[in-house]
N, C-alpha and C positions, 0 to 999 in steps of 0.2 A: 503493499499499499503506499502511495506516496506521501510525503512529508505534508505537514498542514501550510510550509511557507514555500512548497514546491514551485507555485506560479512566479514566487521573486525570483528564483533561480533560471527558471526559463525565459523571463523578461531581461535578466541580467545578462544572459548569453547572448540575447539580440543587440543588446547595448554595447557590450563588447566587441562583438563580431561588427557591428556598424561603425564603430570608433575606428576599427582596424581597417575597415575599406575607405574610410573619411582620410586617414592617415596615408594610405597607399594612393588613394588619388592625388592628395596634397604633394606626396613623392614625385608622382607622374607630371603634373602641373611645373614642378620646380623644374624638371629635367626635360622640358620640351623642346630646348635648344641645345640638349646636349648631344654630341656629335657620338653616335653609336648606342645609345639608350634605347632599350626596350622596353615598351610600357607591362607594367606589372600589373597582376590581378590577384585579388584574394579569392581562393578557392574554397568555398563553403560546401558543407554538407551537413544535412539534418542528424541531430544526435541518436544515439540509441534508445529506441523506445524503452518505457518501464512498465514492466507488468505490475499491474495495480489490483488483479483479483476484483474486478469489477465486471458488471455486466459488458462493457465495451472493450474489455481485456487488456488493453496496453494504452499507454498516453505519450505523448511526444516530449521530449525533454529539452527542446530549443535548439538552436543552432551551433555549429562548432567552425570556426575558421580553420580549415586544416592546413593550407600553406600559402605562402606568397610567392607566386611563380612569375616570370616573364613569358610573354607572348611572343613566340619565335618559330618560324617555319624552316626546316632544314631545307625543304625543296627550292625556296625561293633563294635561300643562302647559295645553294651550290650554282644555280641558273647565274647569280650575281657574279660569284665567283669565276665563273667559265667565261662571262661576257668581258669581265674587268680585265681577264688576262688577253683576250683578243683585241679589247680595246688600247691597252697599254702597249701593246706591240704594235699596231698601225699608227698610232698618236705619236711614238716615239721616233717610228720611221719616218711618218712625215716631218715631223721636227728637223730630222738631219737631211731629208731630201730636200727641203726648202732651203737649208744652207747650202749644199751643193747646187743646187739651182741657182742661188744668188752669186755663188763664184763664178759661173759661166754666163750670168746675165749680161746682156749689152744695153747700154742707154746713154744718154746724154752726160751723164756723170760717170762713166765707166766705158774706158775705151778697151773693148774686148778683143778676140781673136780677129774677126772679121776686119773690124776698122784697123787694125795693126796688120794684119796680112795684106789688106786692099793697100793700105799706106805703103808697105815696102814694094809691092809692084808698080804702083804710081811713081816713086822714086827711082825704080829698075827702067821704066819707061823714058824717063828724064836721062838717067845715065846712057839709054843709048842714043840719044841725040848728043850728048857732050861727054865722051867716055874718056877723054883726056883732062876733063876739068876735076879739080881735086877737091872743091866745093860739093859738087854736085856728086861726087865719090862718096865724101863723108856724110851727105845727108841720106845715103843710101844704105852705108854700113850702119848709120845710127838707128835707120828704121828697122834694120834685120836685128839689131841689137835689141831692139824694145821686144820684137817679137820673140826673142829667145829670153828675156825677162819676163814676159808674159807668162810663158811655160814654166819658168823657174819659179813664181811668185805663185803660180795657179797649183804647182805641185807642192809646194810648202804650205798653202793653206790646207790641202788634203791632207798632208803629214799631221799638220797643226789639229785638225779636226778628228784624225785616227788617234792621235794621243790623247785629245779630249775623253773621246768615248772610250779608250781604255781605262783612263782614271775614273769616268762613271762606271765602269764594270767593277772596279775596285769597291768604289761605293755602295755599291748595288750588292755586293757579297757580304760588306760589312753590315747593310741593312738586314738583309737574311739572317745572318749571324743573330743580331741581337734580337729580331722578331722571334727566334727558334729559342733563344734563351729565356726569353719573356713569357713565351708559352708553355716552356716546361714549368716555369715557377708558378703560374698562375693554375696549371694543372693540379699542382700538390695543393693550393690553397683552397681550390675548390672541393679536392676530395676531402680535405681535412674538415670543412664545413658541412658538406653534403652527406658526409659520414656519420656527422652528430645529429642529423635529421632536420638540418637547415636547408636553404637553397640560395646558392652563392650567385644573385641575378647580375649584381652589379659586375663581380668578376668575370662572370662569363660574357657580360656584355664585351669587356675589355679584351678578351681573348678573341670574340668574334671580330671585333675592330681590327687588330692585329690581321687575322686572316687576310682581311679585307685588303689590307695594304700589301701584304704578300702576294694577293693573287694580281697585282698589277704588275709585279715584278716577274713573276712565272706561273705556270700553270700548277694549281693547286687541288689535292684531293684530301678531304677530312673524313676519318671515321671514327666514331665515339661508340665504346660497347661498354654494357654495364658490368661490372664485377660482380659474380655469384657467390654465395656463400660455399665453399667446397662441401661441408657438410650437409647443405641444405640447399640444394641448386635454386628451389622455388623462392628462396629468400634474398631479396636483393639488400646488398652492403650499402647503397648509396652512394658507393665510389665508382669511376668509369675508367676505363683504357682510353686515352686519346693520342691519336695517331695523325700526324700530317705528313705528305706526301708533295715533293715538288719534282716535277718534270718526271714523275714515276718513280723517284725515289727516295727512300724515306728520311725526312727532316727530324721530327719529333716523334720520341716513343714516351708518352705520358709523362714521367718525370726526367728522362733522358733525351739528349738533343746531339745530333751531329752538327759540326760546323764546315763551312768550306774554306778554302784558301785560294791565294791566288799565286800563280808561279808564272815567272817572267820566261820568254822562251829564249833560247841561247840563239846565237847566230846561225848556227847549224840547224836549227829547228824552224826557220823562216817559212812562211809558206808562199809568198809573193815576192818578187824583186823590188819593187818600191815599199813593202812594209817597212816601219821603222821598227829601230831594235826594242826590245824589253815588253813585247805584247804579253798579255797575261792570259793565260789557260786557267781554268776552274779547276781545283782539285778537291777532294774530299781530304779534312785534315787527319782523320785516324789512320788511313791507310795509303793515301797519295794517288787514290784511282780517279781518273778523270770523270768530272762531272758533265753530263750532257745538257749543256746551256741552248742547245738547237734541237728540241724534240720535233717531231713531225707533226704535231699540234701546234695550237695558235701560240702559245710559248711566253707570252708578257715581254715587257720592255728589256729583260735580259737576252732574250733572242733576237729582239731587233736590234740591239747594239752590236752582237756578234756579227750578224749578216751585212749591217751595214759595214762595220770594222773590217771584215774579212772576205766578203762577198765578191768573187770573182768570176761570176756567171758561169761556172764550171769549165772555166777556159783555162785550167791549170793542164800540165801536159800529162797524158796516159799513153802508155805503151806497154809491151811484151819486153819481158827478161830473156834476152838470147843467151848471155854466159855470165857467170859471176866467178869471182875468186875470193882470197881471203881480203883482199883491200879495196876491189874494184866491182862493180855493176854496171853490164852492157846491156842496153835497150835497144829495141829497134820496133817497127811498125807504129810509129809515133802519130799521135793525134794532129800535132803540129808539125809541119814541116819546113814552115819558114821561119828563118832564125830571128828575123825581126817581130815575130808574134810571139815569141817565147816570153813567158812571164814567170818564169823561175828564178830564184835567187842565185848568186855566185856559191853561196853556202845554205844549204837547206834540209830538208828532208823527205824522204822517201817511205813510202807506204807499199809493202807487196807481202802477199802470202800472210796477212795477218800480223806482220812486224814492221817496225820501225826501222829506219837507219839513217844516220846524219852523214851528210856526204861535204868536203870542204873544196870542191873544184871538179871540173868536168872537162872532157875534152868531146868534140863532136866531128863527123865525117859527113860530107856532103857530094851529090851526084855532080854531073857535068853542068846541070842547070841550077846548081846552087842549092837544092833541096836537102835537107838534113835527113840523113839516111839512119843514123846512129849515134848514140850518146853515150860515153863511158864515164861513171862516176866515181871519184876517189873518195873512200869511207873513211869516215873519221876514226873508226874503231875496226879493227880484224873480225873477220868471221870465222867460224870452223868450215871445215871442207863439207862436212854434213848439211849446216845450213845453206853455204853457197850452192851444193846441189840440188837442195829443194827449191832453189828459187827459178830455176830454169823453167821457160815456157809459162810464168805466172804473170798476171796482170800487174802492172806498176804504176803508181801515181806519183806525181812530185807535188808535197804539199797536201792541203787539204781542198776539197771541191765544194763550193758554198753556192748554192744556187740562186745568187742575187748579185745584182749590179750594184756593188757596194764601192767601197774606196778604191780597193786593188783593181777592180774593172775599169774605172775612169783613170787611173792613173796608168793600165795598162793600155788604153786606147789612147791616151796622150803621146805615150812612148813609142808605139805604133806608128802614129803621125809621123810625128818628130824622126824616128828612123829613117823611114820612108821618104820624107822630103828631103832630110839631110843627104842620105846615101845618094839621090838622083843629082840633088843640087852640087854636091861636092864632085860625083863624077863627070859632069860637065865642067866643073872650075880645073880640076886636076889635068885636064887636055889643054889647059891655056896657059899664057904667061901674063906677068904683070907689066907695070909701065917700066921697070927696070929690067926686062927682057928675061927675068928669072921663071922657071917654071913655077907655076902655082900647086900650092899643096891644099889641104883641106880648109873650107871658109867655115863650116861648123865643126867644131869639137866638142870633147868633154872636158870637164874642169880637170885640171892639174892633180885633184886630189885620187884620181883613179890609180890603183895599184898596177904600173904596166908588167908586173912580174907576174901576176895573176893571168894578165893578158896573153902574154907570151905562153904561158904553160898551157893556156886553152888554145894556142895557136889561133886566135881570133882577137885582133886587137881594132880598138878604134882608131882610125886615123888621127893624129897626134903632130904637133907642129914640128917634129924633127922630120917629119914624112915616112910613111910606110907606102908600099906600092899598093895600087888600089886593088888588086887582084887577092891579095893577102888579108883585107881588113874586114870585119864584120861590123855592125852597128848593134848589136846585142846589148853592149855596156852603154849606150848613148841613151839617156831618159830624158823625159821632160824636166827633171830636176837638176841635171848637170850640163844641159846643152848651152854653149857659149860661142862668141865668135871666136876665130883664131886671135890669139895676141898680136900676132904680126899685123893682120888686116885691122884690127882695133886700133892700134897705135898709128900705122902709117896707111893711109888710103890707096897709096900707089900699088901695097901689096895686095891686089885684087885683080883678078884675070878678066878681061872684056873680050880677049881675041885668042884665038888658038894659038898654040906653042909653035915657035917657028926656031930652026936652028940659027937663021939669019938675024943678027941682033940689031935691036931698033926698028924692025921692019913693021909697020902696022901694029905696033904695041898698042895704040889709042882707037883701035878698031872696035867694033862692038857686035861681032858675029855670035860671041858667045852669050852676049845679053839678049839676043834673040831666040836663042834655046832656053835661056832660062825662064824667059817671060810664058813658054809655054807650060811651065810647071803649076802656073797660077789656077788652071781649069782643065787643060787639055789632057794632061798627063793623068792616068788611073793612080790614085796613091792611096786612097782612103777607104775600105769598105765600098769597093766598084766604082767610087767615085773620083772626082778632082780634088785637090787640096782644100778647094774653097768650100767644099761640102763637111768640111770636118765639124764644125761648130752645130750645122743644121744635124748632123747624125746624132752626135752627143747631146744635144738638147732636146731632140726627140726621146731619146732612152731615159734622160733624166725626167722630162714632163709625165711620160706615160706611168713612172712609177710614182712620181708626186701625185699625179692625179689618181692613181689606184689608190695610194695611201689615204689620201683625203676622201675619196668614195666610201672606202670601208670604216675609216674613222667615223665619219658622219652615221654611217649605218649602226655600227656598234653603240655610238651614243645615244642614238634614238633607241635602241633596244635597252640599253640601261637605263633610260627614263622609264621606260615601261616597267622593266623589271624593279626599278627603285618603287616605283608607286605600288607595285603590287606587295612588295617586300614591306613598305610602311604601311599599307593597308592594314597589316596582321601585327607589324610589331611598333608602328608608329605612334606617338602622342598626338592626339587631336584635340585641340583646345575645347572646341565646341563639344566633343564627346565627353570630355573629361568636366567639361561645366555642368552637362547633365546628370553624369554619375554623382556628382558632388552634391546636386540638389536630391537626387534619390536616394542618395546614402544620408544625408542630412533627415529627409523626411522617415527614413527607417529608424535613424536615431531617436527622433522624437517620439515617433510612435512607442519605440521599447521605454522610450523615459515615462511616456504616458501610461504605459503598462504596470511599471513601478510604482507610479503615483495612484494608480487604482489600487493595485494589491495592498499600499500602505494604508488606505482608507479601510479596506476590508478587515486588514488586521487590526487597525485602531479599533474598530467598531467590535471585532471578536474579542478582542483582548479587554478593552473598557466596559462593553455592555454585558457581556457574557461572562467575564470573569476567568476565561481559559487562560 
């Protein structure tokens, strides 16, 4: 049988529960602008009924505030994280591609390739009319020098961007490590609270916000599994296992977490010829295994950084190993047979038969048409005979193939143009004589910083100012970053040939027959991707524009998707001011009614005690 004062107990339970609901609503209102905060609700249940041994059998005992939990839907969280990864990938790419596009852009304030290229050939036309005039010669040489400086500066800008992205990669790794540590700490704090019967709502919000940040950098997958009592599997302990995977690899295992580290590539590990020194690879700190930063899925900002930094459009060298010794590997069936198109560094890395080898030099053979038929790499470390034998007829690639038009691709495209143009230009010049009657050497050369001993070891030297016969030289070592005007011509305009060489001294040295041939290089000679030299910028700009527009379109699409998902997510977990205001009124009315019940029961008990003498 229930107590005489049982009704007061029931009313008190309603009063306490309504107060808890009001407090929770006040907390929601206070955090309406708190980033990552999820709406909290008081979960109520009717208290267990009491057997009163009356005709009606049982009576209710009031209400019980069972828990205060957050409203959150893992389905929308996962959709948000997946979209955030894709958005971060294209948004970061667009940021970089816009910079590259600005480098090549021409306007009234920026004299680009077309302006300087046309200016040089206009000066050449003037030179044709006055080949013996020193002033006209100097004007032409100055314009040619401006063109080389344009390529030097553009190459330097791309190197600076590559270095900047490299630094950003290290920052991203630090951010990932910091997030992993914080998540592991929060996991422990959450389990401590929830094993004691509570709900760590605020800590769960903090953890979810960290995963939001992480998903912008990399692909993220989260698993949370309840920990069961081993002696009683049906009994929940309140604790959970919490796993975080990035790019398919485990980052956090509840209280434990793995960290990433950056490792600088050695010079013998460069992938592309124009790569700067010290590019980072990402490895796991615990075992040194390589971290997959470029998964096949969207990948996040980190993947975008690697693709723009290392993207060579799969135009690195692929071939077949024909023979191998303890210190050399020889290849044939080359994917690239034009030496001017080679993008591989003097010292780099080979990948064959699931093994990697570093080399510090190479020699190559060509056929009668100048096409490369085979290349022999000199390895930095000796290999066993068994390993050497296992490489025969295996596929080989130099460096890493990254299927995106990134910085190495644009560097290589500039190198290709510079090599083809300078080779044809020098070829014509080397048949001529200057105003002093001396045979002309190369007009476009590489900076003096090139190691000539390496060139001779390759049996492939860029024409230098001391003079090498044209038949023995290659322009592989000439790049957009090191091309200059020969010092002799730069200092003395007379050291430039405008007419063919003749054994007769001072005969027609101020003629212009070579200038006529040089002018054909402007647009008539096939020089770059099937077109003339004047088409260089159009080809490059078309590549950049296509990629930049693609990134812009996808970024816009994923931003729209993100907005939609965020609205769906917030419809579940967000704090709505109008809704909270209505809840506040509803719970206030409930509190007032519970108070009224207590007042009524108070009058009943007063009448019972004072008037009946109970």
